[in-house]
N, C-alpha and C positions, 0 to 999 in steps of 0.2 A: 580048160575051156578058153576060147577066144571070143572077142567081141562080136564076130559074125555069127557065132553059135548061141549067143545069149538070147533068152526070151524077151520079147517086146514088153515094155512097160515095167520091168523089174530092175531096180537099181543094182548096179554091179560096180566093183572097184577094180581099176586097172592095176595090174601087178607090175608089168614092165613092157615097154614097147620093144619089139624085136625088129628093129629097122636100122638103116644106116644113120650116121650122126646127123647129117643134114635133114633127113626126114624126121628123126626124133626131135630135133629142134623145132621144126615146123609144127609137128603134132603138139609139142609143149606150148607153142604160141597160141594154138587153138584151144588149149585147155586139156588136151588129152595127154596127161603125164602120169607117172607112177603115183599111186595113192589117191588119185582123183576118183570120186564116185560119179558115175554117169548113168543115164537111163536110155537104153536103146529104144527107139521108136519104130515107126513103120519102115518097111523096105521100099526102095525106089528102083527104077529101071536100071538094069545092068547088075543087080545084086547088091548095090550099095545100100546105105541105111542112114536115116536121120538119127542123130544121137543128141540127147539133151545133156548139157553140162550146166547145171544150175538153171538160170533163166534163158540161156543161150541154146540155140539149136544149130547144129552143123551137119552137112551132108558129107559122108565119108565113104570112099570107094571100098568095094568088097576086099580087094587085095590088101588094103591098109587095115581093115577090120580084122583080117585073119592074122595080122602080126601083133595084135594087142592082146596079150595074155591077161586073164582075170584072176583075182584072188578068190580063194574059197571063202564065201561070206560067213560060214559058220564059225570060222576061227578068228574073224576080225572083231576087235573090241572098239576100235575107233579108227577113223581115217585122218591123215594129216590135214586135209582140207576142211575138216569139221570145225566150225567156229565154236568157241566156248559159249556156254549158255549164260543167260543173265544170272542164274543161280550161282555161278562161279564167283560173282562179286556180290556179297550180301547187301552192300549199299544199294546196288541196282535192284536186287530182288525185293528189298523191303520198300521200294518206291521213293526213298529219300534222295537218290541220286548221289549220295555221298559215299566215298570209298571208305571201307572199314579201316584201312591201313592209315590213311592220312587225315580223314575227316573232311577233306576238301571236295567240292563239287568239280566234276570234269570241265575242262575248258572247251567251248565249242570250236569246231574246226573253222579255219579261215576260208572264206568263200571267194576271195579275190575280187578284182574290179571288173 
């Protein structure tokens, strides 16, 4: 199945883009790369479609949608873009904020001036 055939509102995972290198690079810049889970939304004029990639929505032409193959969701166990859950670090899961390995609290990110 390709992204232009996917039902609206149901998350799907992109298997591989079937496009020229320059177009594949542009799709990757927009977030449409192999292993990414996206949600096709409504169709737009000309057969294109709005596609949600996380919190971002992009309009994609029908010709491009037809070149994005999808994985069979029944065989997937995880996607590369899936972030680890808080339960993966017991220190975070138990609310102490301390890492089980080092016992130290994480250092906050620098916010710049």
